[in-house]
C-alpha angles and dihedrals in degrees: 000000000000119000120236105231098155089111130054121322108284121260091214118052133202113199130182120208111194111184132130091221109085092196090057091048093050092045094051091046092052092048093051094047092050094047104050130050091205124112108265138202108187120183118194118203132180103199137043092239090057089052094048092049091051090049091055090064100039137343121234127234088242137003132207108206126189115221093228122043128176095250103030143358122266089247091057090049090054091052093050098044092048089050090054094045106022094166095046121117095191105150113239119196109207114216121203133182092226137008110278110167094191093054091043091052091051091049092052090047090052092054108275114148094218141326128240132193110236095220091059095051123117133171097261094034092056094046091047091058093043092051092045092049093051092047092050090048090054090049093050091051091050091051091049091049091049091050091052091047092049091051091049092048092051092052097041100034114136088211116086112243123197136168114216121188128220091273091057094251123139113248100170139013135176125219093263092057091049091051092047094050091038092230134118125244090255091052093050103042111090093005125115115269090226100216130086114256128210119184117258091002131152116193143135124258132180118230111211119211121198092215102040150011123312122264123223109223135185109221123201122188123201122177114236141156120254119186089346091303132108113263142152129246107219119202116194119193122187108232097190095101092040091055090051091047091050090051090048092047091050090049092047091048091052090048091049092050090048091049090052090050091050091048090052091047089049092054090047092047092050092051093046091048090053094050091041091054090053090054092046089047090064093046095048095042095048092046090050093049091050091051091053092051097049127083115256092248096049109125090217090069091077091056091047091051089054090050091049092046092049090051091052091048087052087054089055089054089050088052089053088054089051089051089054088049090051093241102118123119110254130198102213118204138159103273132194102208093199091056092044091055093047089054089051097047096098092045091050091047092053093047097060135057118278088234089068118081114219113205117189119193109178124180119236121235091016114180112252125249130209104251151137107252095208093050092046090051090051090050093052093045094049093052093042093051090046089052091050091052090050090054093048126185097321095080131245145156134284114194122195118188138170129200144153110248143166109241092196090067097046124091101228096165094110089057130086103230127203125183133014108325109220103234110219129359113019143146118260125204110187127191116185132172139189093228133127095290129219130274110250093238091054098052095085089052102050092087094052112114112270093358113146140156092204115054133328129264098046095142127216101316101132094023091059089057090068091062089051092050093049092048090053094049091239140119138238121218120193128192126173143167124197110252093008105069142249134278126204121193119194109197120195130177118243117266110250093199141350104283124223114240112249113267118245120221108278123216101244118151113209105241117241133150114264117253095220142009091262125069111242114253099190122106126193113217117194117187133137092220111087093202091052091050092052094045094050091045091053092049094050095044089053090064093047101266125135116225139208117194132203127180097209143019100264092050091047092051091051092051091047092054090049099046102024095126092052099050123106092189143326125249107206130186116218104221115053136139124258093010122020126213094265093055092044092052091050090054091047092050090054088056098038126014095188111047110110116247121206114192123204126189144153087233121083119269093251093052095042095049091060086078092057101052111160095010126116102241113181101202147341133222123189123220132271094044130168123243091251092053093056092044090052091050091051092048090051090052095048093046091051095048115101116260118246116254119264115264 
């Protein structure tokens, strides 16, 4: 069995020693074992037949062969072993009793690596030649492998290869060149190449075909000799796939840059929504407090109601910004998109002009997706209304379709894609219109917040869709032509199972024995917004509660340690400097496992609760909240607290 020595020299060696003198065999074996740290398998054999039989099973990495054996000469052994393994490069070191150049020359001719005179051998000298022989054998095998590879590459190269002589006539071509030029070998040989050639040149040419489109080709010219004459080796590489790849890469890079921009905008929108909610919190709370203090017939109440309503509407806008940022609370269910659209048909019909025809083509037995029904409805309505505005008053058609498809088999290169494209089977919801279309350079911008080509102040309609898409793990593909309309594809992965809706924070008071016969009436409020602290304090004092306020986490923790036994519960804001609400609640829980914790934030409950993983949080209230909402939360907490024991 041949040995593979095309790689590095082996770390474990198998060596045959064939010599009729047992003392010589033992001596050589000891020398080799003392000289090399490698793992060794040394087989000692007395006769040539023993050696030939061993070679039938497996060849060694090196062989020491005596020139005269009891049953044959070393030269006869060389002939026989090379006959058995004609392609083997196993190095054989020929050992002679005395220098005989004629015998040595015959041994080398028959395939021996070298010959050594026994009387000149020493431990290091022998190992040096063994190691050299093995290394050269490895090198020879590598060169042979490279030669085979080069021959294979030349024959199977995808690049066209041609040899053109000084007169511009073709002298050689490989199959790839013939395929590229769409000519046979007979048609090419002896015919003019047809393109100007400059030595050592790399340039692009276009090959024209009479029966088809042109082919862009990269041509490389290298000067060579062919049949002892000057010639040029022409390499022809088809650039068709490269051009497509470059276009795809450019498109993907633009999509990546746009995704990064949207991610940055999402972070910004989330931060703005949080700060905006804090400002609105003050407006709504103060308006609510003023309403509670005025007589029912006071004319100022109407103005305060408008202020409160405007503050709450501002909160809705902040929630839209959170939707764009992908931070809204979603109620995931297993959704049949076809059924969802059928339920929306009348709403869609009433939302667009009667001059616009709405065609709905929904697939039966459509696989379900994991989605939030309310968010999906908002997504469809936003795109449909946008399509109706693109059509205008002249009339047109909006087509809404659903189908199960395999995205890996669709050519989506003409589309601008946003989000994580589900690769493979997915559900497609398509909304197309016959409106005015969108300029190609504007497509990446249509989802920017407040971007519009119509009139300013349109809000976050299309931008909010991106948050919905990201939350659903899907993608949005857009294609449009000016004057012909626009097509939106929403692509969602199949639902693996019916998901469980996210749990909301339940009102569960940790049970602990009361510290006195009177229920505590003091509440610790921790918020970095001074106006929010004052507004919450006023609300709670109005219902008979005492308040302690802290503007950051460390101050709140200090007050908690000081007044722990007097606190009914703690109202904690999520986002604060130095120590955020999550860190503060962890510290409080280490000190007291039972005190109720009420978390407030401008973020949604689902997003805010990520900061309190593993903690027992009693309840959550989202900013901006009305006076009555906070009062109701407090009343729920106090009702749920255990009653003190009878005296």
